C-alpha positions as a Markdown table, in Angstrom:
| # | Residue | x | y | z |
|---|---|---|---|---|
| 1 | Unk | 93.1 | 90.8 | 127.9 |
| 2 | Unk | 96.6 | 89.7 | 128.4 |
| 3 | Unk | 97.7 | 86.7 | 126.4 |
| 4 | Unk | 99.1 | 84.9 | 129.5 |
| 5 | Unk | 95.5 | 84.9 | 131.0 |
| 6 | Unk | 94.3 | 82.8 | 128.1 |
| 7 | Unk | 97.4 | 80.6 | 128.2 |
| 8 | Unk | 96.9 | 79.9 | 131.9 |
| 9 | Unk | 93.3 | 78.8 | 131.3 |
| 10 | Unk | 94.4 | 76.4 | 128.6 |
| 11 | Unk | 97.3 | 75.0 | 130.6 |
| 12 | Unk | 95.1 | 74.5 | 133.6 |
| 13 | Unk | 93.5 | 71.8 | 131.5 |
| 14 | Unk | 96.6 | 70.8 | 129.6 |
| 15 | Unk | 99.8 | 71.7 | 131.4 |
| 16 | Unk | 102.8 | 72.4 | 129.2 |
| 17 | Unk | 104.9 | 69.8 | 131.0 |
| 18 | Unk | 102.5 | 67.1 | 130.0 |
| 19 | Unk | 103.7 | 67.3 | 126.4 |
| 20 | Unk | 106.0 | 64.6 | 124.9 |
| 21 | Unk | 109.8 | 65.3 | 124.7 |
| 22 | Unk | 109.7 | 65.7 | 120.9 |
| 23 | Unk | 106.9 | 68.2 | 121.0 |
| 24 | Unk | 107.0 | 72.0 | 120.8 |
| 25 | Unk | 103.6 | 73.0 | 122.3 |
| 26 | Unk | 103.2 | 76.4 | 124.0 |
| 27 | Unk | 103.6 | 80.0 | 122.9 |
| 28 | Unk | 105.5 | 79.8 | 119.6 |
| 29 | Unk | 105.2 | 83.4 | 118.4 |
| 30 | Unk | 104.4 | 86.4 | 120.6 |
| 31 | Unk | 104.8 | 87.8 | 124.0 |
| 32 | Unk | 102.7 | 86.5 | 126.9 |
| 33 | Unk | 102.3 | 90.0 | 128.2 |
| 34 | Unk | 100.8 | 91.3 | 125.0 |
| 35 | Unk | 97.2 | 92.4 | 124.9 |
| 36 | Unk | 94.9 | 90.3 | 122.7 |
| 37 | Unk | 91.4 | 91.0 | 121.5 |
| 38 | Unk | 90.4 | 88.1 | 119.2 |
| 39 | Unk | 91.5 | 84.5 | 118.7 |
| 40 | Unk | 91.2 | 82.0 | 115.8 |
| 41 | Unk | 91.3 | 78.3 | 116.6 |
| 42 | Unk | 92.6 | 75.8 | 114.0 |
| 43 | Unk | 94.0 | 72.3 | 113.8 |
| 44 | Unk | 97.0 | 73.5 | 111.8 |
| 45 | Unk | 98.5 | 76.9 | 111.0 |
| 46 | Unk | 98.6 | 77.1 | 107.2 |
| 47 | Unk | 98.9 | 80.2 | 105.0 |
| 48 | Unk | 95.2 | 80.0 | 104.5 |
| 49 | Unk | 94.5 | 80.0 | 108.2 |
| 50 | Unk | 96.9 | 82.9 | 108.7 |
| 51 | Unk | 95.1 | 84.9 | 106.0 |
| 52 | Unk | 91.8 | 84.1 | 107.7 |
| 53 | Unk | 93.3 | 85.5 | 111.0 |
| 54 | Unk | 94.3 | 88.7 | 109.2 |
| 55 | Unk | 90.9 | 89.0 | 107.5 |
| 56 | Unk | 89.0 | 88.6 | 110.8 |
| 57 | Unk | 91.5 | 90.9 | 112.6 |
| 58 | Unk | 92.5 | 88.1 | 115.0 |
| 59 | Unk | 95.7 | 88.7 | 116.9 |
| 60 | Unk | 96.1 | 85.2 | 118.1 |
| 61 | Unk | 95.9 | 81.8 | 116.4 |
| 62 | Unk | 95.5 | 78.8 | 118.7 |
| 63 | Unk | 96.4 | 75.5 | 116.9 |
| 64 | Unk | 96.6 | 71.9 | 117.9 |
| 65 | Unk | 99.7 | 71.2 | 115.8 |
| 66 | Unk | 102.8 | 73.5 | 116.4 |
| 67 | Unk | 103.8 | 75.4 | 113.3 |
| 68 | Unk | 107.5 | 75.0 | 114.4 |
| 69 | Unk | 108.5 | 71.5 | 115.5 |
| 70 | Unk | 112.2 | 71.6 | 115.1 |
| 71 | Unk | 114.5 | 74.6 | 115.3 |
| 72 | Unk | 114.5 | 77.2 | 112.5 |
| 73 | Unk | 118.0 | 78.0 | 111.4 |
| 74 | Unk | 116.9 | 80.6 | 108.9 |
| 75 | Unk | 114.0 | 82.9 | 108.2 |
| 76 | Unk | 114.2 | 83.7 | 104.5 |
| 77 | Unk | 110.8 | 82.6 | 103.3 |
| 78 | Unk | 112.0 | 79.6 | 101.3 |
| 79 | Unk | 109.5 | 77.2 | 102.8 |
| 80 | Unk | 106.0 | 77.1 | 104.1 |
| 81 | Unk | 106.9 | 77.3 | 107.8 |
| 82 | Unk | 109.3 | 80.3 | 107.3 |
| 83 | Unk | 106.7 | 82.2 | 105.2 |
| 84 | Unk | 104.0 | 81.7 | 107.9 |
| 85 | Unk | 106.3 | 82.7 | 110.7 |
| 86 | Unk | 107.5 | 85.9 | 108.9 |
| 87 | Unk | 103.9 | 86.8 | 107.9 |
| 88 | Unk | 102.6 | 86.3 | 111.4 |
| 89 | Unk | 105.3 | 88.5 | 112.9 |
| 90 | Unk | 104.7 | 91.2 | 110.3 |
| 91 | Unk | 101.0 | 91.2 | 111.2 |
| 92 | Unk | 101.5 | 91.0 | 115.0 |
| 93 | Unk | 99.7 | 87.7 | 115.2 |
| 94 | Unk | 100.7 | 85.4 | 118.1 |
| 95 | Unk | 100.6 | 81.7 | 117.6 |
| 96 | Unk | 100.1 | 79.2 | 120.5 |
| 97 | Unk | 99.8 | 75.4 | 120.2 |
| 98 | Unk | 98.2 | 72.9 | 122.5 |
| 99 | Unk | 99.4 | 69.6 | 121.2 |
| 100 | Unk | 100.5 | 66.4 | 123.0 |
| 101 | Unk | 99.8 | 68.1 | 126.3 |
| 102 | Unk | 96.2 | 68.3 | 125.2 |
| 103 | Unk | 96.4 | 64.7 | 124.0 |
| 104 | Unk | 97.7 | 63.5 | 127.3 |
| 105 | Unk | 94.8 | 64.6 | 129.5 |
| 106 | Unk | 91.5 | 62.8 | 130.1 |
| 107 | Unk | 89.4 | 65.8 | 129.1 |
| 108 | Unk | 91.6 | 66.6 | 126.1 |
| 109 | Unk | 91.8 | 65.6 | 122.4 |
| 110 | Unk | 89.8 | 62.4 | 122.7 |
| 111 | Unk | 87.0 | 63.6 | 124.9 |
| 112 | Unk | 84.6 | 65.1 | 122.3 |
| 113 | Unk | 84.7 | 62.1 | 120.0 |
| 114 | Unk | 84.2 | 59.8 | 123.0 |
| 115 | Unk | 81.1 | 61.8 | 124.0 |
| 116 | Unk | 79.7 | 61.9 | 120.5 |
| 117 | Unk | 80.0 | 58.1 | 120.3 |
| 118 | Unk | 78.3 | 57.7 | 123.7 |
| 119 | Unk | 81.3 | 56.2 | 125.5 |
| 120 | Unk | 81.0 | 56.2 | 129.3 |
| 121 | Unk | 83.3 | 55.5 | 132.3 |
| 122 | Unk | 86.3 | 57.0 | 130.5 |
| 123 | Unk | 89.8 | 56.6 | 131.7 |
| 124 | Unk | 93.3 | 57.0 | 130.2 |
| 125 | Unk | 94.4 | 54.0 | 128.1 |
| 126 | Unk | 98.1 | 54.3 | 128.9 |
| 127 | Unk | 98.7 | 56.3 | 132.1 |
| 128 | Unk | 102.1 | 58.1 | 132.4 |
| 129 | Unk | 104.1 | 58.7 | 135.5 |
| 130 | Unk | 103.3 | 62.2 | 136.8 |
| 131 | Unk | 103.7 | 62.8 | 140.5 |
| 132 | Unk | 100.7 | 63.4 | 142.7 |
| 133 | Unk | 100.9 | 65.5 | 145.8 |
| 134 | Unk | 98.6 | 65.7 | 148.8 |
| 135 | Unk | 97.8 | 68.9 | 150.6 |
| 136 | Unk | 96.8 | 68.8 | 154.3 |
| 137 | Unk | 95.8 | 72.2 | 155.8 |
| 138 | Unk | 94.1 | 73.2 | 159.0 |
| 139 | Unk | 91.5 | 76.0 | 159.0 |
| 140 | Unk | 89.0 | 77.6 | 161.4 |
| 141 | Unk | 85.6 | 75.9 | 160.8 |
| 142 | Unk | 83.8 | 79.0 | 159.7 |
| 143 | Unk | 86.3 | 79.7 | 156.9 |
| 144 | Unk | 86.8 | 76.1 | 155.7 |
| 145 | Unk | 84.3 | 76.2 | 152.8 |
| 146 | Unk | 85.8 | 79.3 | 151.3 |
| 147 | Unk | 89.3 | 77.8 | 151.6 |
| 148 | Unk | 88.3 | 74.6 | 150.0 |
| 149 | Unk | 86.8 | 76.5 | 147.0 |
| 150 | Unk | 90.0 | 78.5 | 146.5 |
| 151 | Unk | 92.1 | 75.4 | 146.5 |
| 152 | Unk | 89.7 | 73.7 | 144.0 |
| 153 | Unk | 89.8 | 76.7 | 141.8 |
| 154 | Unk | 93.6 | 76.4 | 141.7 |
| 155 | Unk | 93.2 | 72.9 | 140.2 |
| 156 | Unk | 93.3 | 70.6 | 143.2 |
| 157 | Unk | 90.8 | 67.9 | 144.0 |
| 158 | Unk | 90.4 | 66.1 | 140.7 |
| 159 | Unk | 90.2 | 62.3 | 140.6 |
| 160 | Unk | 89.2 | 60.8 | 137.3 |
| 161 | Unk | 85.8 | 62.1 | 136.3 |
| 162 | Unk | 85.3 | 63.8 | 139.6 |
| 163 | Unk | 86.4 | 67.2 | 140.9 |
| 164 | Unk | 86.1 | 69.1 | 144.2 |
| 165 | Unk | 87.3 | 66.0 | 145.9 |
| 166 | Unk | 88.5 | 66.3 | 149.5 |
| 167 | Unk | 88.3 | 64.8 | 153.0 |
| 168 | Unk | 87.7 | 66.8 | 156.2 |
| 169 | Unk | 87.8 | 66.0 | 159.9 |
| 170 | Unk | 87.0 | 68.3 | 162.8 |
| 171 | Unk | 89.5 | 68.9 | 165.6 |
| 172 | Unk | 91.1 | 71.4 | 167.9 |
| 173 | Unk | 94.0 | 73.6 | 167.0 |
| 174 | Unk | 96.1 | 75.1 | 169.7 |
| 175 | Unk | 98.7 | 77.9 | 169.7 |
| 176 | Unk | 100.0 | 81.0 | 171.5 |
| 177 | Unk | 100.6 | 84.2 | 169.6 |
| 178 | Unk | 103.9 | 85.9 | 170.1 |
| 179 | Unk | 104.4 | 89.7 | 170.7 |
| 180 | Unk | 104.9 | 90.5 | 167.0 |
| 181 | Unk | 101.9 | 88.4 | 165.9 |
| 182 | Unk | 98.5 | 89.7 | 164.7 |
| 183 | Unk | 96.3 | 86.7 | 165.4 |
| 184 | Unk | 93.1 | 86.2 | 163.5 |
| 185 | Unk | 91.7 | 84.6 | 166.7 |
| 186 | Unk | 93.0 | 84.5 | 170.3 |
| 187 | Unk | 95.1 | 87.0 | 172.2 |
| 188 | Unk | 98.8 | 87.8 | 172.1 |
| 189 | Unk | 100.6 | 85.9 | 174.8 |
| 190 | Unk | 97.6 | 83.7 | 175.6 |
| 191 | Unk | 97.2 | 80.0 | 174.9 |
| 192 | Unk | 94.3 | 79.5 | 172.6 |
| 193 | Unk | 92.2 | 76.5 | 171.4 |
| 194 | Unk | 90.3 | 76.9 | 168.2 |
| 195 | Unk | 87.8 | 74.5 | 166.5 |
| 196 | Unk | 89.4 | 73.7 | 163.2 |
| 197 | Unk | 88.9 | 71.5 | 160.1 |
| 198 | Unk | 91.6 | 69.3 | 158.7 |
| 199 | Unk | 91.3 | 69.5 | 154.9 |
| 200 | Unk | 93.0 | 66.9 | 152.6 |
| 201 | Unk | 93.0 | 67.0 | 148.9 |
| 202 | Unk | 95.3 | 66.0 | 146.0 |
| 203 | Unk | 96.8 | 67.7 | 142.9 |
| 204 | Unk | 99.4 | 67.0 | 140.2 |
| 205 | Unk | 102.9 | 68.3 | 141.0 |
| 206 | Unk | 102.9 | 70.9 | 138.3 |
| 207 | Unk | 100.1 | 72.8 | 140.1 |
| 208 | Unk | 102.0 | 72.9 | 143.4 |
| 209 | Unk | 102.9 | 76.6 | 143.2 |
| 210 | Unk | 99.3 | 77.7 | 142.2 |
| 211 | Unk | 97.6 | 75.5 | 144.8 |
| 212 | Unk | 99.8 | 76.7 | 147.7 |
| 213 | Unk | 99.5 | 80.4 | 146.6 |
| 214 | Unk | 95.7 | 80.1 | 146.5 |
| 215 | Unk | 95.6 | 78.4 | 149.8 |
| 216 | Unk | 97.8 | 81.0 | 151.5 |
| 217 | Unk | 95.8 | 83.9 | 150.0 |
| 218 | Unk | 92.5 | 82.6 | 151.2 |
| 219 | Unk | 93.5 | 81.3 | 154.6 |
| 220 | Unk | 92.7 | 83.7 | 157.5 |
| 221 | Unk | 95.8 | 82.9 | 159.6 |
| 222 | Unk | 99.0 | 84.9 | 159.1 |
| 223 | Unk | 101.0 | 81.7 | 159.8 |
| 224 | Unk | 99.4 | 78.7 | 158.1 |
| 225 | Unk | 99.9 | 75.2 | 159.2 |
| 226 | Unk | 100.0 | 72.9 | 156.2 |
| 227 | Unk | 101.7 | 69.8 | 154.9 |
| 228 | Unk | 102.6 | 68.6 | 151.4 |
| 229 | Unk | 103.1 | 64.8 | 150.8 |
| 230 | Unk | 104.5 | 63.0 | 147.8 |
| 231 | Unk | 102.2 | 60.2 | 146.8 |
| 232 | Unk | 103.0 | 56.8 | 145.2 |
| 233 | Unk | 99.8 | 56.9 | 143.2 |
| 234 | Unk | 99.9 | 57.4 | 139.5 |
| 235 | Unk | 97.3 | 59.8 | 138.1 |
| 236 | Unk | 94.7 | 58.0 | 136.0 |
| 237 | Unk | 93.8 | 61.2 | 134.2 |
| 238 | Unk | 97.2 | 61.8 | 132.5 |
| 239 | Unk | 98.5 | 59.7 | 129.6 |
| 240 | Unk | 97.9 | 58.5 | 126.1 |
| 241 | Unk | 94.6 | 57.5 | 124.6 |
| 242 | Unk | 91.3 | 56.9 | 126.3 |
| 243 | Unk | 89.1 | 53.9 | 126.9 |
| 244 | Unk | 85.5 | 53.4 | 128.1 |
| 245 | Unk | 82.3 | 51.5 | 127.5 |
| 246 | Unk | 79.1 | 51.9 | 125.5 |
| 247 | Unk | 76.0 | 51.5 | 127.6 |
| 248 | Unk | 74.9 | 48.5 | 125.5 |
| 249 | Unk | 76.6 | 46.3 | 122.9 |
| 250 | Unk | 76.1 | 47.5 | 119.3 |
| 251 | Unk | 76.7 | 45.9 | 115.9 |
| 252 | Unk | 80.3 | 46.5 | 114.8 |
| 253 | Unk | 79.4 | 47.6 | 111.3 |
| 254 | Unk | 76.7 | 50.0 | 112.6 |
| 255 | Unk | 79.3 | 51.4 | 115.0 |
| 256 | Unk | 81.8 | 52.0 | 112.1 |
| 257 | Unk | 79.1 | 53.7 | 110.0 |
| 258 | Unk | 78.2 | 56.0 | 113.0 |
| 259 | Unk | 81.9 | 56.8 | 113.5 |
| 260 | Unk | 82.2 | 57.7 | 109.8 |
| 261 | Unk | 79.3 | 60.0 | 110.0 |
| 262 | Unk | 80.3 | 61.8 | 113.2 |
| 263 | Unk | 83.8 | 62.5 | 112.0 |
| 264 | Unk | 82.8 | 63.3 | 108.4 |
| 265 | Unk | 85.4 | 60.8 | 107.4 |
| 266 | Unk | 85.7 | 60.0 | 103.7 |
| 267 | Unk | 87.2 | 56.6 | 104.3 |
| 268 | Unk | 87.8 | 54.3 | 107.3 |
| 269 | Unk | 90.6 | 51.7 | 107.0 |
| 270 | Unk | 90.0 | 48.9 | 109.4 |
| 271 | Unk | 91.0 | 45.3 | 110.1 |
| 272 | Unk | 88.6 | 42.5 | 109.6 |
| 273 | Unk | 85.5 | 42.4 | 111.7 |
| 274 | Unk | 86.7 | 39.9 | 114.3 |
| 275 | Unk | 84.0 | 41.0 | 116.8 |
| 276 | Unk | 80.4 | 41.3 | 115.6 |
| 277 | Unk | 79.4 | 43.3 | 118.8 |
| 278 | Unk | 81.2 | 46.4 | 120.1 |
| 279 | Unk | 81.0 | 47.7 | 123.7 |
| 280 | Unk | 84.5 | 48.5 | 125.0 |
| 281 | Unk | 86.1 | 51.3 | 122.9 |
| 282 | Unk | 89.6 | 52.8 | 122.9 |
| 283 | Unk | 90.6 | 56.0 | 121.1 |
| 284 | Unk | 93.8 | 57.9 | 120.4 |
| 285 | Unk | 93.7 | 61.0 | 118.2 |
| 286 | Unk | 96.6 | 61.4 | 115.8 |
| 287 | Unk | 99.2 | 58.8 | 115.2 |
| 288 | Unk | 98.2 | 56.0 | 117.5 |
| 289 | Unk | 99.7 | 52.7 | 116.2 |
| 290 | Unk | 101.9 | 52.5 | 119.4 |
| 291 | Unk | 98.8 | 51.8 | 121.5 |
| 292 | Unk | 97.4 | 48.9 | 119.5 |
| 293 | Unk | 98.8 | 46.3 | 121.9 |
| 294 | Unk | 97.8 | 48.4 | 124.9 |
| 295 | Unk | 94.3 | 48.4 | 123.6 |
| 296 | Unk | 94.4 | 44.6 | 123.3 |
| 297 | Unk | 95.6 | 44.2 | 126.9 |
| 298 | Unk | 92.8 | 46.5 | 128.0 |
| 299 | Unk | 90.3 | 44.2 | 126.3 |
| 300 | Unk | 89.0 | 46.8 | 123.9 |
| 301 | Unk | 86.7 | 45.5 | 121.2 |
| 302 | Unk | 87.7 | 48.3 | 118.8 |
| 303 | Unk | 90.6 | 50.8 | 118.7 |
| 304 | Unk | 90.1 | 54.1 | 116.8 |
| 305 | Unk | 93.1 | 56.2 | 115.7 |
| 306 | Unk | 94.9 | 57.6 | 112.7 |
| 307 | Unk | 98.1 | 57.1 | 110.6 |
| 308 | Unk | 98.2 | 53.3 | 110.8 |
| 309 | Unk | 100.8 | 51.9 | 108.5 |
| 310 | Unk | 100.3 | 48.6 | 106.6 |
| 311 | Unk | 102.4 | 46.5 | 108.9 |
| 312 | Unk | 100.8 | 48.0 | 112.0 |
| 313 | Unk | 97.4 | 46.5 | 111.1 |
| 314 | Unk | 98.9 | 43.1 | 111.7 |
| 315 | Unk | 99.5 | 44.0 | 115.4 |
| 316 | Unk | 95.8 | 43.6 | 115.9 |
| 317 | Unk | 96.3 | 39.8 | 115.7 |
| 318 | Unk | 92.5 | 39.2 | 115.2 |
| 319 | Unk | 92.0 | 40.2 | 118.9 |
| 320 | Unk | 90.2 | 43.5 | 118.2 |
| 321 | Unk | 89.1 | 45.8 | 115.4 |
| 322 | Unk | 91.6 | 48.6 | 114.5 |
| 323 | Unk | 89.9 | 51.5 | 112.7 |
| 324 | Unk | 92.0 | 54.3 | 111.1 |
| 325 | Unk | 89.9 | 57.3 | 110.5 |
| 326 | Unk | 92.8 | 59.6 | 109.5 |
| 327 | Unk | 95.0 | 61.9 | 111.5 |
| 328 | Unk | 93.1 | 65.1 | 110.8 |
| 329 | Unk | 89.7 | 63.5 | 111.3 |
| 330 | Unk | 90.7 | 62.1 | 114.7 |
| 331 | Unk | 91.9 | 65.5 | 116.0 |
| 332 | Unk | 89.5 | 68.0 | 114.3 |
| 333 | Unk | 87.4 | 68.1 | 117.5 |
| 334 | Unk | 90.3 | 69.9 | 119.3 |
| 335 | Unk | 88.8 | 73.0 | 117.9 |
| 336 | Unk | 85.6 | 72.4 | 119.9 |
| 337 | Unk | 87.5 | 71.7 | 123.1 |
| 338 | Unk | 89.6 | 74.8 | 122.9 |
| 339 | Unk | 86.7 | 77.0 | 121.8 |
| 340 | Unk | 84.4 | 75.8 | 124.7 |
| 341 | Unk | 87.3 | 76.2 | 127.2 |
| 342 | Unk | 87.8 | 79.8 | 126.2 |
| 343 | Unk | 84.1 | 80.6 | 126.2 |
| 344 | Unk | 83.7 | 79.1 | 129.6 |
| 345 | Unk | 86.6 | 81.1 | 131.1 |
| 346 | Unk | 86.2 | 84.3 | 129.1 |
| 347 | Unk | 82.5 | 84.6 | 128.0 |
| 348 | Unk | 82.9 | 88.0 | 126.4 |
| 349 | Unk | 86.2 | 87.3 | 124.6 |
| 350 | Unk | 86.0 | 87.2 | 120.8 |
| 351 | Unk | 87.0 | 83.7 | 119.6 |
| 352 | Unk | 86.0 | 81.7 | 116.5 |
| 353 | Unk | 86.8 | 78.3 | 115.0 |
| 354 | Unk | 88.6 | 78.5 | 111.7 |
| 355 | Unk | 86.6 | 77.7 | 108.6 |
| 356 | Unk | 89.6 | 76.4 | 106.8 |
| 357 | Unk | 90.0 | 72.6 | 106.4 |
| 358 | Unk | 93.7 | 72.1 | 106.9 |
| 359 | Unk | 93.7 | 68.4 | 106.1 |
| 360 | Unk | 96.4 | 67.8 | 103.5 |
| 361 | Unk | 94.9 | 64.4 | 102.5 |
| 362 | Unk | 92.3 | 64.3 | 99.8 |
| 363 | Unk | 90.1 | 61.4 | 98.7 |
| 364 | Unk | 88.6 | 60.4 | 95.4 |
C-alpha cells in the first residue's frame, strides 16, 4: 500500500490544517509515494519505540507527538531526536504524527476517554473558526442516491454526532444540448425537461477539492450544475477540548476513582471537591490549563486534563473540580483511535499498537 493512502485516511478524520501554528504534525520522515507493509502506533517516538519497529519489521511509525517540533540544524547524533531521525532513515522507517490536528476534532484525542467514562451528547469545548461550505447540486432522480453517497464518502454531510446529512427537493431541470454535446438524457438541439433532485449538504473548507472531485466523478451529466456557498456558521466539531453529560449524576469521588482506573493513572492531582455530584464533564488531553475558564463558562462540574501548574489550579476559583491525570495518561488512547481508524479503512493491513510505555514521568 502507498503511504499516502494511509495518510489520506488519517487526515480525513484529522486534516493537517487543523493543527496549531506551533505544531509539526504530518509526514516527518519518508516519502508519501513509498510502499508500506506494516505500521506501529505510539504516543511518542523514542529509541525504544524505534527498536520495536525494527524488531517487528514495521516500515512506518505513527505517533501522536511529532519527533521533530522545531527545525533541526544538524544531524550528528548528539541528542535523542537526532539519533532517532538518523536511525529511522538508515532503517527506511517513515514517521508520521497526528498531533493537535487529532486533538482539534470531535472524534479525536478525547473521544475514547469520553466513551469509557460514559459521557454523552459530546461537543467541542472551545470551537475554532474553520470555514464551512455548502454544496448545492442538481441530479437526475434515478442517480441521486449514488451521487449522495459519493459526496458523503468524500467527507461532506457531517454535523456534530451525525453524518450523511443532506436536504433534497424535487424539481424540473431544463436544457438544450449543443452540437458538440453528448447528453446523458435528451437529444442534441432539442429542449429537454428532466425530473431532477436538488441536493444540499455541507463540508469543511479543507475538503472542497475532494468533495467536488467526487461529485463530478459520480454525476452522470458531462456539464454539472452546482453551487458552492460560504457559510457564516462555525463548525461545532472542530476545536479544543470536549464536553458532555453523564446520564445520571454520580458521586465526585467515585468518578475520580473510576477515572484513575480507566486511565491506569498512578496519581490524580485535583482541586478540592467543590461539587459532591458530577454530571457535566469537560476533557482536554495533553496540556489543557488554557481551557479551565472555558470549562467554567460551559458550566462543567469537572475538567479533566494534564500538565496543570501550581498556579493554574487557582483558576478553578472553587467553581468546578480540576483533575490533572498527567499528559501521557490523557493522550494514551490516541493509539486506540489510530489503530481502529486504520483497521476500519484497511482491514488486511498489518498494524499494531506499541508495547512501549513512553511516559517519561515515573511515580513512587
